Residue, then its C-alpha position, 0 to 999 in steps of 0.5 A: x941773447x942781448x936785447x936791442x936798445x929801445x932807442x938811441x939818444x945823442x946829447x950835443x952841447x958846444x964843448x961836450x964837457x958839462x951838460x951833455x956829459x952829465x945828461x949822458x951819465x944820467x941816461x946811462x945810469x938810469x936806463x942801463x943798456x935799454x937806451x943807447x947813449x952818445x954825446x958830442x960837441x960842435x967844438x969839443x973841449x980838452x976835458x970834461x968840466x971837473x965841477x961836473x965830474x964832482x957834481x955827478x960823483x956826489x949822486x953816485x955817477x962816475x963820468x971821470x973817464x968820459x972824454x969830449x968828442x966831436x959831433x959827427x954826421x954819423x952820430x946824428x944819423x945813428x940816433x933816434x933822439x938828438x938833444x941840443x943844449x945851448x946855442x951855437x951847435x951846428x947839428x945836421x938835421x935828418x928826417x925821422x929823428x926827434x930833435x929837442x933843445x934843452x935850455x940849460x945854464x952852461x956850467x963852464x967856469x962854475x964851481x960845484x955849488x953852481x953846477x948842482x942845480x944844473x945837474x939836478x935839472x938835467x936829471x929831471x929832464x933825463x927821467x922825463x925822456x926815459x918815460x917818453x921813450x918807454x911810452x913810445x915803445x909801448x905804443x909802437x912795436x919796435x919793428x915799426x918805431x921811428x921818431x917823428x921829425x920836428x923842426x928844431x927852433x934855433x935860439x939864435x933865430x929861425x929853425x934848423 
């Protein structure tokens, strides 16, 4: 009998072509089916950034089949954690979700050499997220678990 994922995570960046795709790749690779993974963009691009694909391939993770997807209200509603990566994301806010904003350099238009440090920072943040989710599971029985609603600071001014 397949187990139910401990949590679901949605990574959101503007084009869903670099940062969010790398984060989704790391989370899927490191957590397996323990955590459900989604990614989306407020203005999705045509393809995943080739430099991001190459940088991930260097660490043994293949995201070449990934395709940018549009951010939907349904994807947010179905996620326990919503992680935005950059200003300009029009992300709906719902109670019971944990919202995080990861300030990361945009890899758009950069070569693989410039994408590697971004990739490595994303990996560290994803590893910390997995630890947080695992600790949440240990502290709270799965049937009673719900993420805390936290106001998301908008780097463009105010809260969302």
